[in-house]
Biopython code that builds the backbone (N, CA, C, O; Angstrom):
import numpy as np
from Bio.PDB.StructureBuilder import StructureBuilder

atoms = [
    (1, "UNK", "N", (0.836, -1.191, 0.000)),
    (1, "UNK", "CA", (0.000, 0.000, 0.000)),
    (1, "UNK", "C", (0.876, 1.247, 0.000)),
    (1, "UNK", "O", (1.947, 1.289, 0.605)),
    (2, "UNK", "N", (0.392, 2.225, -0.681)),
    (2, "UNK", "CA", (1.132, 3.477, -0.690)),
    (2, "UNK", "C", (0.950, 4.189, 0.647)),
    (2, "UNK", "O", (0.037, 3.885, 1.415)),
    (3, "UNK", "N", (1.829, 5.130, 0.900)),
    (3, "UNK", "CA", (1.756, 5.879, 2.159)),
    (3, "UNK", "C", (0.453, 6.655, 2.280)),
    (3, "UNK", "O", (-0.134, 6.724, 3.360)),
    (4, "UNK", "N", (0.006, 7.229, 1.191)),
    (4, "UNK", "CA", (-1.242, 7.994, 1.214)),
    (4, "UNK", "C", (-2.427, 7.081, 1.536)),
    (4, "UNK", "O", (-3.298, 7.438, 2.329)),
    (5, "UNK", "N", (-2.449, 5.914, 0.921)),
    (5, "UNK", "CA", (-3.542, 4.973, 1.167)),
    (5, "UNK", "C", (-3.516, 4.487, 2.615)),
    (5, "UNK", "O", (-4.566, 4.311, 3.233)),
    (6, "UNK", "N", (-2.315, 4.270, 3.156)),
    (6, "UNK", "CA", (-2.203, 3.856, 4.556)),
    (6, "UNK", "C", (-2.763, 4.929, 5.492)),
    (6, "UNK", "O", (-3.458, 4.620, 6.459)),
    (7, "UNK", "N", (-2.453, 6.190, 5.193)),
    (7, "UNK", "CA", (-2.955, 7.281, 6.025)),
    (7, "UNK", "C", (-4.480, 7.363, 5.961)),
    (7, "UNK", "O", (-5.146, 7.533, 6.982)),
    (8, "UNK", "N", (-5.020, 7.241, 4.751)),
    (8, "UNK", "CA", (-6.477, 7.272, 4.593)),
    (8, "UNK", "C", (-7.107, 6.104, 5.333)),
    (8, "UNK", "O", (-8.133, 6.253, 5.998)),
    (9, "UNK", "N", (-6.484, 4.948, 5.210)),
    (9, "UNK", "CA", (-6.985, 3.732, 5.859)),
    (9, "UNK", "C", (-7.004, 3.894, 7.379)),
    (9, "UNK", "O", (-7.997, 3.553, 8.021)),
    (10, "UNK", "N", (-5.934, 4.405, 7.953)),
    (10, "UNK", "CA", (-5.856, 4.605, 9.400)),
    (10, "UNK", "C", (-6.854, 5.663, 9.871)),
    (10, "UNK", "O", (-7.487, 5.494, 10.913)),
    (11, "UNK", "N", (-6.997, 6.739, 9.121)),
    (11, "UNK", "CA", (-7.955, 7.786, 9.501)),
    (11, "UNK", "C", (-9.388, 7.254, 9.450)),
    (11, "UNK", "O", (-10.211, 7.587, 10.303)),
    (12, "UNK", "N", (-9.675, 6.434, 8.455)),
    (12, "UNK", "CA", (-11.004, 5.845, 8.341)),
    (12, "UNK", "C", (-11.292, 4.927, 9.522)),
    (12, "UNK", "O", (-12.386, 4.960, 10.084)),
    (13, "UNK", "N", (-10.322, 4.115, 9.896)),
    (13, "UNK", "CA", (-10.489, 3.238, 11.065)),
    (13, "UNK", "C", (-10.728, 4.061, 12.331)),
    (13, "UNK", "O", (-11.598, 3.732, 13.137)),
    (14, "UNK", "N", (-9.958, 5.122, 12.498)),
    (14, "UNK", "CA", (-10.120, 5.975, 13.682)),
    (14, "UNK", "C", (-11.492, 6.648, 13.680)),
    (14, "UNK", "O", (-12.123, 6.771, 14.730)),
    (15, "UNK", "N", (-11.950, 7.079, 12.523)),
    (15, "UNK", "CA", (-13.264, 7.714, 12.417)),
    (15, "UNK", "C", (-14.377, 6.741, 12.776)),
    (15, "UNK", "O", (-15.305, 7.098, 13.501)),
    (16, "UNK", "N", (-14.290, 5.526, 12.280)),
    (16, "UNK", "CA", (-15.306, 4.509, 12.575)),
    (16, "UNK", "C", (-15.312, 4.187, 14.061)),
    (16, "UNK", "O", (-16.378, 4.103, 14.672)),
    (17, "UNK", "N", (-14.144, 4.007, 14.644)),
    (17, "UNK", "CA", (-14.061, 3.700, 16.077)),
    (17, "UNK", "C", (-14.637, 4.824, 16.926)),
    (17, "UNK", "O", (-15.383, 4.572, 17.872)),
    (18, "UNK", "N", (-14.293, 6.061, 16.592)),
    (18, "UNK", "CA", (-14.795, 7.177, 17.399)),
    (18, "UNK", "C", (-16.307, 7.320, 17.247)),
    (18, "UNK", "O", (-17.001, 7.666, 18.203)),
    (19, "UNK", "N", (-16.814, 7.057, 16.052)),
    (19, "UNK", "CA", (-18.263, 7.123, 15.842)),
    (19, "UNK", "C", (-18.984, 6.080, 16.681)),
    (19, "UNK", "O", (-19.987, 6.382, 17.327)),
    (20, "UNK", "N", (-18.481, 4.870, 16.671)),
    (20, "UNK", "CA", (-19.117, 3.810, 17.445)),
    (20, "UNK", "C", (-18.922, 4.008, 18.945)),
    (20, "UNK", "O", (-19.785, 3.637, 19.740)),
    (21, "UNK", "N", (-17.801, 4.586, 19.327)),
    (21, "UNK", "CA", (-17.587, 4.870, 20.744)),
    (21, "UNK", "C", (-18.617, 5.876, 21.236)),
    (21, "UNK", "O", (-19.146, 5.737, 22.338)),
    (22, "UNK", "N", (-18.901, 6.884, 20.427)),
    (22, "UNK", "CA", (-19.925, 7.859, 20.795)),
    (22, "UNK", "C", (-21.298, 7.229, 20.926)),
    (22, "UNK", "O", (-22.050, 7.551, 21.845)),
    (23, "UNK", "N", (-21.624, 6.331, 20.008)),
    (23, "UNK", "CA", (-22.921, 5.655, 20.077)),
    (23, "UNK", "C", (-23.004, 4.767, 21.310)),
    (23, "UNK", "O", (-24.042, 4.713, 21.971)),
    (24, "UNK", "N", (-21.913, 4.068, 21.625)),
    (24, "UNK", "CA", (-21.910, 3.218, 22.814)),
    (24, "UNK", "C", (-22.076, 4.060, 24.075)),
    (24, "UNK", "O", (-22.816, 3.679, 24.982)),
    (25, "UNK", "N", (-21.397, 5.194, 24.138)),
    (25, "UNK", "CA", (-21.508, 6.052, 25.314)),
    (25, "UNK", "C", (-22.930, 6.579, 25.474)),
    (25, "UNK", "O", (-23.417, 6.725, 26.595)),
    (26, "UNK", "N", (-23.593, 6.861, 24.362)),
    (26, "UNK", "CA", (-24.988, 7.308, 24.422)),
    (26, "UNK", "C", (-25.864, 6.217, 25.029)),
    (26, "UNK", "O", (-26.717, 6.498, 25.871)),
    (27, "UNK", "N", (-25.654, 4.974, 24.604)),
    (27, "UNK", "CA", (-26.428, 3.869, 25.160)),
    (27, "UNK", "C", (-26.110, 3.664, 26.639)),
    (27, "UNK", "O", (-27.013, 3.388, 27.428)),
    (28, "UNK", "N", (-24.849, 3.792, 27.024)),
    (28, "UNK", "CA", (-24.472, 3.647, 28.433)),
    (28, "UNK", "C", (-25.142, 4.725, 29.286)),
    (28, "UNK", "O", (-25.642, 4.437, 30.373)),
    (29, "UNK", "N", (-25.153, 5.964, 28.794)),
    (29, "UNK", "CA", (-25.798, 7.041, 29.554)),
    (29, "UNK", "C", (-27.285, 6.755, 29.727)),
    (29, "UNK", "O", (-27.846, 6.978, 30.800)),
    (30, "UNK", "N", (-27.919, 6.259, 28.666)),
    (30, "UNK", "CA", (-29.343, 5.925, 28.758)),
    (30, "UNK", "C", (-29.563, 4.817, 29.777)),
    (30, "UNK", "O", (-30.478, 4.894, 30.596)),
    (31, "UNK", "N", (-28.727, 3.789, 29.726)),
    (31, "UNK", "CA", (-28.854, 2.674, 30.656)),
    (31, "UNK", "C", (-28.599, 3.133, 32.089)),
    (31, "UNK", "O", (-29.300, 2.710, 33.008)),
    (32, "UNK", "N", (-27.607, 3.991, 32.285)),
    (32, "UNK", "CA", (-27.336, 4.520, 33.625)),
    (32, "UNK", "C", (-28.509, 5.346, 34.146)),
    (32, "UNK", "O", (-28.868, 5.245, 35.319)),
    (33, "UNK", "N", (-29.105, 6.161, 33.279)),
    (33, "UNK", "CA", (-30.238, 6.962, 33.747)),
    (33, "UNK", "C", (-31.426, 6.069, 34.076)),
    (33, "UNK", "O", (-32.154, 6.339, 35.031)),
    (34, "UNK", "N", (-31.630, 5.009, 33.298)),
    (34, "UNK", "CA", (-32.704, 4.064, 33.608)),
    (34, "UNK", "C", (-32.452, 3.397, 34.953)),
    (34, "UNK", "O", (-33.368, 3.267, 35.765)),
    (35, "UNK", "N", (-31.219, 2.977, 35.191)),
    (35, "UNK", "CA", (-30.871, 2.349, 36.461)),
    (35, "UNK", "C", (-31.083, 3.321, 37.619)),
    (35, "UNK", "O", (-31.615, 2.928, 38.658)),
    (36, "UNK", "N", (-30.683, 4.564, 37.462)),
    (36, "UNK", "CA", (-30.883, 5.560, 38.517)),
    (36, "UNK", "C", (-32.367, 5.745, 38.814)),
    (36, "UNK", "O", (-32.770, 5.850, 39.972)),
    (37, "UNK", "N", (-33.162, 5.783, 37.768)),
    (37, "UNK", "CA", (-34.608, 5.936, 37.948)),
    (37, "UNK", "C", (-35.183, 4.753, 38.724)),
    (37, "UNK", "O", (-35.974, 4.937, 39.649)),
    (38, "UNK", "N", (-34.784, 3.546, 38.347)),
    (38, "UNK", "CA", (-35.276, 2.346, 39.039)),
    (38, "UNK", "C", (-34.818, 2.342, 40.490)),
    (38, "UNK", "O", (-35.602, 2.045, 41.392)),
    (39, "UNK", "N", (-33.553, 2.670, 40.715)),
    (39, "UNK", "CA", (-33.031, 2.690, 42.080)),
    (39, "UNK", "C", (-33.769, 3.721, 42.933)),
    (39, "UNK", "O", (-34.095, 3.456, 44.090)),
    (40, "UNK", "N", (-34.028, 4.880, 42.366)),
    (40, "UNK", "CA", (-34.755, 5.908, 43.127)),
    (40, "UNK", "C", (-36.152, 5.437, 43.497)),
    (40, "UNK", "O", (-36.604, 5.656, 44.621)),
    (41, "UNK", "N", (-36.834, 4.797, 42.568)),
    (41, "UNK", "CA", (-38.179, 4.295, 42.859)),
    (41, "UNK", "C", (-38.139, 3.223, 43.945)),
    (41, "UNK", "O", (-38.985, 3.202, 44.839)),
    (42, "UNK", "N", (-37.148, 2.335, 43.860)),
    (42, "UNK", "CA", (-37.040, 1.278, 44.867)),
    (42, "UNK", "C", (-36.729, 1.880, 46.232)),
    (42, "UNK", "O", (-37.310, 1.472, 47.237)),
    (43, "UNK", "N", (-35.824, 2.840, 46.273)),
    (43, "UNK", "CA", (-35.475, 3.465, 47.551)),
    (43, "UNK", "C", (-36.661, 4.206, 48.160)),
    (43, "UNK", "O", (-36.845, 4.185, 49.377)),
    (44, "UNK", "N", (-37.458, 4.855, 47.332)),
    (44, "UNK", "CA", (-38.652, 5.538, 47.846)),
    (44, "UNK", "C", (-39.618, 4.521, 48.434)),
    (44, "UNK", "O", (-40.199, 4.746, 49.496)),
    (45, "UNK", "N", (-39.786, 3.410, 47.744)),
    (45, "UNK", "CA", (-40.691, 2.379, 48.258)),
    (45, "UNK", "C", (-40.161, 1.768, 49.555)),
    (45, "UNK", "O", (-40.932, 1.470, 50.467)),
    (46, "UNK", "N", (-38.855, 1.585, 49.632)),
    (46, "UNK", "CA", (-38.268, 1.047, 50.861)),
    (46, "UNK", "C", (-38.450, 2.044, 52.002)),
    (46, "UNK", "O", (-38.785, 1.666, 53.125)),
    (47, "UNK", "N", (-38.225, 3.320, 51.697)),
    (47, "UNK", "CA", (-38.413, 4.348, 52.722)),
    (47, "UNK", "C", (-39.860, 4.381, 53.189)),
    (47, "UNK", "O", (-40.133, 4.512, 54.383)),
    (48, "UNK", "N", (-40.780, 4.264, 52.249)),
    (48, "UNK", "CA", (-42.198, 4.220, 52.610)),
    (48, "UNK", "C", (-42.487, 3.012, 53.493)),
    (48, "UNK", "O", (-43.259, 3.094, 54.449)),
    (49, "UNK", "N", (-41.855, 1.890, 53.158)),
    (49, "UNK", "CA", (-42.057, 0.683, 53.960)),
    (49, "UNK", "C", (-41.512, 0.885, 55.370)),
    (49, "UNK", "O", (-42.113, 0.427, 56.343)),
    (50, "UNK", "N", (-40.383, 1.565, 55.481)),
    (50, "UNK", "CA", (-39.816, 1.837, 56.807)),
    (50, "UNK", "C", (-40.689, 2.802, 57.598)),
    (50, "UNK", "O", (-40.840, 2.654, 58.810)),
    (51, "UNK", "N", (-41.260, 3.782, 56.921)),
    (51, "UNK", "CA", (-42.080, 4.785, 57.602)),
    (51, "UNK", "C", (-43.433, 4.234, 58.020)),
    (51, "UNK", "O", (-43.974, 4.633, 59.051)),
    (52, "UNK", "N", (-43.969, 3.344, 57.247)),
    (52, "UNK", "CA", (-45.301, 2.829, 57.523)),
    (52, "UNK", "C", (-45.253, 1.632, 58.448)),
    (52, "UNK", "O", (-44.293, 1.411, 59.187)),
    (53, "UNK", "N", (-46.298, 0.891, 58.378)),
    (53, "UNK", "CA", (-46.409, -0.273, 59.265)),
    (53, "UNK", "C", (-45.985, -1.558, 58.561)),
    (53, "UNK", "O", (-46.491, -2.635, 58.877)),
    (54, "UNK", "N", (-45.071, -1.451, 57.620)),
    (54, "UNK", "CA", (-44.616, -2.628, 56.879)),
    (54, "UNK", "C", (-43.669, -3.446, 57.748)),
    (54, "UNK", "O", (-43.026, -2.934, 58.665)),
    (55, "UNK", "N", (-43.608, -4.695, 57.435)),
    (55, "UNK", "CA", (-42.746, -5.587, 58.221)),
    (55, "UNK", "C", (-41.303, -5.506, 57.737)),
    (55, "UNK", "O", (-41.029, -5.043, 56.630)),
    (56, "UNK", "N", (-40.404, -5.956, 58.572)),
    (56, "UNK", "CA", (-38.992, -5.991, 58.197)),
    (56, "UNK", "C", (-38.755, -6.922, 57.019)),
    (56, "UNK", "O", (-37.830, -6.713, 56.234)),
    (57, "UNK", "N", (-39.573, -7.929, 56.894)),
    (57, "UNK", "CA", (-39.431, -8.866, 55.782)),
    (57, "UNK", "C", (-39.634, -8.155, 54.443)),
    (57, "UNK", "O", (-38.900, -8.414, 53.489)),
    (58, "UNK", "N", (-40.613, -7.271, 54.365)),
    (58, "UNK", "CA", (-40.862, -6.531, 53.133)),
    (58, "UNK", "C", (-39.712, -5.574, 52.826)),
    (58, "UNK", "O", (-39.369, -5.367, 51.662)),
    (59, "UNK", "N", (-39.127, -5.001, 53.852)),
    (59, "UNK", "CA", (-37.979, -4.116, 53.658)),
    (59, "UNK", "C", (-36.794, -4.914, 53.126)),
    (59, "UNK", "O", (-36.097, -4.457, 52.219)),
    (60, "UNK", "N", (-36.560, -6.095, 53.677)),
    (60, "UNK", "CA", (-35.474, -6.951, 53.192)),
    (60, "UNK", "C", (-35.706, -7.335, 51.741)),
    (60, "UNK", "O", (-34.769, -7.351, 50.942)),
    (61, "UNK", "N", (-36.949, -7.644, 51.397)),
    (61, "UNK", "CA", (-37.265, -7.987, 50.010)),
    (61, "UNK", "C", (-36.994, -6.808, 49.079)),
    (61, "UNK", "O", (-36.537, -6.991, 47.950)),
    (62, "UNK", "N", (-37.275, -5.609, 49.556)),
    (62, "UNK", "CA", (-37.000, -4.414, 48.759)),
    (62, "UNK", "C", (-35.513, -4.240, 48.498)),
    (62, "UNK", "O", (-35.109, -3.931, 47.377)),
    (63, "UNK", "N", (-34.693, -4.438, 49.534)),
    (63, "UNK", "CA", (-33.247, -4.345, 49.348)),
    (63, "UNK", "C", (-32.734, -5.444, 48.424)),
    (63, "UNK", "O", (-31.831, -5.202, 47.624)),
    (64, "UNK", "N", (-33.290, -6.635, 48.520)),
    (64, "UNK", "CA", (-32.886, -7.722, 47.629)),
    (64, "UNK", "C", (-33.220, -7.387, 46.180)),
    (64, "UNK", "O", (-32.427, -7.657, 45.278)),
    (65, "UNK", "N", (-34.394, -6.798, 45.955)),
    (65, "UNK", "CA", (-34.775, -6.394, 44.601)),
    (65, "UNK", "C", (-33.830, -5.326, 44.070)),
    (65, "UNK", "O", (-33.447, -5.352, 42.901)),
    (66, "UNK", "N", (-33.458, -4.389, 44.933)),
    (66, "UNK", "CA", (-32.531, -3.341, 44.527)),
    (66, "UNK", "C", (-31.196, -3.945, 44.116)),
    (66, "UNK", "O", (-30.637, -3.574, 43.085)),
    (67, "UNK", "N", (-30.687, -4.869, 44.914)),
    (67, "UNK", "CA", (-29.423, -5.522, 44.574)),
    (67, "UNK", "C", (-29.532, -6.291, 43.263)),
    (67, "UNK", "O", (-28.602, -6.298, 42.457)),
    (68, "UNK", "N", (-30.672, -6.936, 43.061)),
    (68, "UNK", "CA", (-30.884, -7.684, 41.823)),
    (68, "UNK", "C", (-30.899, -6.737, 40.621)),
    (68, "UNK", "O", (-30.328, -7.054, 39.578)),
    (69, "UNK", "N", (-31.554, -5.566, 40.760)),
    (69, "UNK", "CA", (-31.567, -4.582, 39.682)),
    (69, "UNK", "C", (-30.157, -4.102, 39.364)),
    (69, "UNK", "O", (-29.796, -3.949, 38.197)),
    (70, "UNK", "N", (-29.371, -3.866, 40.393)),
    (70, "UNK", "CA", (-27.998, -3.399, 40.183)),
    (70, "UNK", "C", (-27.188, -4.463, 39.444)),
    (70, "UNK", "O", (-26.474, -4.142, 38.494)),
    (71, "UNK", "N", (-27.289, -5.710, 39.863)),
    (71, "UNK", "CA", (-26.551, -6.781, 39.197)),
    (71, "UNK", "C", (-27.013, -6.975, 37.757)),
    (71, "UNK", "O", (-26.192, -7.166, 36.860)),
    (72, "UNK", "N", (-28.318, -6.926, 37.537)),
    (72, "UNK", "CA", (-28.838, -7.087, 36.178)),
    (72, "UNK", "C", (-28.392, -5.940, 35.275)),
    (72, "UNK", "O", (-28.093, -6.158, 34.101)),
    (73, "UNK", "N", (-28.344, -4.737, 35.805)),
    (73, "UNK", "CA", (-27.919, -3.605, 34.983)),
    (73, "UNK", "C", (-26.439, -3.716, 34.634)),
    (73, "UNK", "O", (-26.038, -3.368, 33.523)),
    (74, "UNK", "N", (-25.626, -4.195, 35.566)),
    (74, "UNK", "CA", (-24.208, -4.398, 35.259)),
    (74, "UNK", "C", (-24.047, -5.457, 34.186)),
    (74, "UNK", "O", (-23.219, -5.319, 33.285)),
    (75, "UNK", "N", (-24.842, -6.515, 34.283)),
    (75, "UNK", "CA", (-24.795, -7.569, 33.272)),
    (75, "UNK", "C", (-25.228, -7.025, 31.913)),
    (75, "UNK", "O", (-24.622, -7.350, 30.892)),
    (76, "UNK", "N", (-26.274, -6.201, 31.897)),
    (76, "UNK", "CA", (-26.744, -5.615, 30.642)),
    (76, "UNK", "C", (-25.685, -4.699, 30.039)),
    (76, "UNK", "O", (-25.498, -4.684, 28.823)),
    (77, "UNK", "N", (-24.991, -3.937, 30.879)),
    (77, "UNK", "CA", (-23.933, -3.060, 30.384)),
    (77, "UNK", "C", (-22.822, -3.873, 29.727)),
    (77, "UNK", "O", (-22.350, -3.523, 28.645)),
    (78, "UNK", "N", (-22.407, -4.956, 30.378)),
    (78, "UNK", "CA", (-21.350, -5.796, 29.824)),
    (78, "UNK", "C", (-21.778, -6.425, 28.504)),
    (78, "UNK", "O", (-21.003, -6.458, 27.548)),
    (79, "UNK", "N", (-23.020, -6.928, 28.450)),
    (79, "UNK", "CA", (-23.512, -7.528, 27.217)),
    (79, "UNK", "C", (-23.580, -6.496, 26.095)),
    (79, "UNK", "O", (-23.225, -6.792, 24.954)),
    (80, "UNK", "N", (-24.031, -5.294, 26.416)),
    (80, "UNK", "CA", (-24.097, -4.231, 25.421)),
    (80, "UNK", "C", (-22.705, -3.876, 24.920)),
    (80, "UNK", "O", (-22.501, -3.665, 23.724)),
    (81, "UNK", "N", (-21.767, -3.814, 25.825)),
    (81, "UNK", "CA", (-20.390, -3.490, 25.456)),
    (81, "UNK", "C", (-19.802, -4.569, 24.560)),
    (81, "UNK", "O", (-19.136, -4.254, 23.573)),
    (82, "UNK", "N", (-20.037, -5.839, 24.887)),
    (82, "UNK", "CA", (-19.530, -6.940, 24.075)),
    (82, "UNK", "C", (-20.173, -6.957, 22.693)),
    (82, "UNK", "O", (-19.490, -7.168, 21.691)),
    (83, "UNK", "N", (-21.481, -6.734, 22.637)),
    (83, "UNK", "CA", (-22.164, -6.716, 21.346)),
    (83, "UNK", "C", (-21.673, -5.563, 20.480)),
    (83, "UNK", "O", (-21.443, -5.734, 19.283)),
    (84, "UNK", "N", (-21.513, -4.402, 21.078)),
    (84, "UNK", "CA", (-21.039, -3.244, 20.320)),
    (84, "UNK", "C", (-19.623, -3.478, 19.819)),
    (84, "UNK", "O", (-19.300, -3.121, 18.686)),
    (85, "UNK", "N", (-18.779, -4.070, 20.645)),
    (85, "UNK", "CA", (-17.409, -4.353, 20.232)),
    (85, "UNK", "C", (-17.392, -5.347, 19.073)),
    (85, "UNK", "O", (-16.650, -5.172, 18.107)),
    (86, "UNK", "N", (-18.213, -6.389, 19.177)),
    (86, "UNK", "CA", (-18.263, -7.397, 18.111)),
    (86, "UNK", "C", (-18.758, -6.779, 16.811)),
    (86, "UNK", "O", (-18.209, -7.056, 15.744)),
    (87, "UNK", "N", (-19.785, -5.948, 16.888)),
    (87, "UNK", "CA", (-20.318, -5.315, 15.676)),
    (87, "UNK", "C", (-19.312, -4.347, 15.069)),
    (87, "UNK", "O", (-19.142, -4.304, 13.851)),
    (88, "UNK", "N", (-18.649, -3.576, 15.915)),
    (88, "UNK", "CA", (-17.646, -2.631, 15.412)),
    (88, "UNK", "C", (-16.499, -3.368, 14.742)),
    (88, "UNK", "O", (-16.037, -2.970, 13.672)),
    (89, "UNK", "N", (-16.044, -4.434, 15.368)),
    (89, "UNK", "CA", (-14.958, -5.224, 14.798)),
    (89, "UNK", "C", (-15.374, -5.802, 13.459)),
    (89, "UNK", "O", (-14.600, -5.787, 12.502)),
    (90, "UNK", "N", (-16.590, -6.310, 13.388)),
    (90, "UNK", "CA", (-17.092, -6.884, 12.141)),
    (90, "UNK", "C", (-17.169, -5.818, 11.045)),
    (90, "UNK", "O", (-16.800, -6.073, 9.899)),
    (91, "UNK", "N", (-17.650, -4.626, 11.402)),
    (91, "UNK", "CA", (-17.745, -3.550, 10.412)),
    (91, "UNK", "C", (-16.369, -3.117, 9.924)),
    (91, "UNK", "O", (-16.178, -2.867, 8.734)),
    (92, "UNK", "N", (-15.421, -3.028, 10.833)),
    (92, "UNK", "CA", (-14.063, -2.641, 10.443)),
    (92, "UNK", "C", (-13.474, -3.681, 9.507)),
    (92, "UNK", "O", (-12.829, -3.330, 8.519)),
    (93, "UNK", "N", (-13.687, -4.959, 9.807)),
    (93, "UNK", "CA", (-13.178, -6.014, 8.931)),
    (93, "UNK", "C", (-13.825, -5.944, 7.554)),
    (93, "UNK", "O", (-13.144, -6.123, 6.544)),
    (94, "UNK", "N", (-15.114, -5.689, 7.499)),
    (94, "UNK", "CA", (-15.792, -5.570, 6.203)),
    (94, "UNK", "C", (-15.255, -4.389, 5.402)),
    (94, "UNK", "O", (-15.035, -4.496, 4.195)),
    (95, "UNK", "N", (-15.046, -3.270, 6.076)),
    (95, "UNK", "CA", (-14.520, -2.093, 5.377)),
    (95, "UNK", "C", (-13.096, -2.334, 4.914)),
    (95, "UNK", "O", (-12.738, -1.973, 3.793)),
    (96, "UNK", "N", (-12.276, -2.944, 5.769)),
    (96, "UNK", "CA", (-10.897, -3.248, 5.377)),
    (96, "UNK", "C", (-10.869, -4.201, 4.194)),
    (96, "UNK", "O", (-10.066, -4.032, 3.276)),
    (97, "UNK", "N", (-11.741, -5.199, 4.211)),
    (97, "UNK", "CA", (-11.806, -6.148, 3.100)),
    (97, "UNK", "C", (-12.219, -5.429, 1.825)),
    (97, "UNK", "O", (-11.672, -5.687, 0.753)),
    (98, "UNK", "N", (-13.175, -4.537, 1.942)),
    (98, "UNK", "CA", (-13.639, -3.795, 0.768)),
    (98, "UNK", "C", (-12.544, -2.879, 0.231)),
    (98, "UNK", "O", (-12.378, -2.749, -0.982)),
    (99, "UNK", "N", (-11.801, -2.247, 1.129)),
    (99, "UNK", "CA", (-10.748, -1.328, 0.701)),
    (99, "UNK", "C", (-9.546, -2.055, 0.128)),
    (99, "UNK", "O", (-8.847, -1.525, -0.736)),
    (100, "UNK", "N", (-9.304, -3.261, 0.605)),
    (100, "UNK", "CA", (-8.150, -4.018, 0.100)),
    (100, "UNK", "C", (-8.564, -4.714, -1.154)),
    (100, "UNK", "O", (-7.759, -5.416, -1.766)),
]
sb = StructureBuilder()
sb.init_structure("model")
sb.init_model(0)
sb.init_chain("A")
sb.init_seg("    ")
for serial, (resi, resn, name, xyz) in enumerate(atoms, 1):
    if name == "N":
        sb.init_residue(resn, " ", resi, " ")
    sb.init_atom(name, np.array(xyz, "f"), 0.0, 1.0, " ", f" {name:<3s}", serial, name[0])
structure = sb.get_structure()
């Protein structure tokens, strides 16, 4: 490959990566805001349970649900990250194959 083609090729790869990184960050922010919303709702319900005549068992169940939501959201983030990485890698390979 000529030097000019190598430079174009590298710039194209960097552009694709930065574009997909921005899209992934947008999805992460959305997922984080969803998790915050769920956590806030759960905490309000737990606080209500503590303030009212609810039993300790219901409060424990609320905390368990909160922990489950946190673990599930972390799992979803990892899966999203892996899927985005796989798709980006596949797209880069297709573009490289097309350019070569």
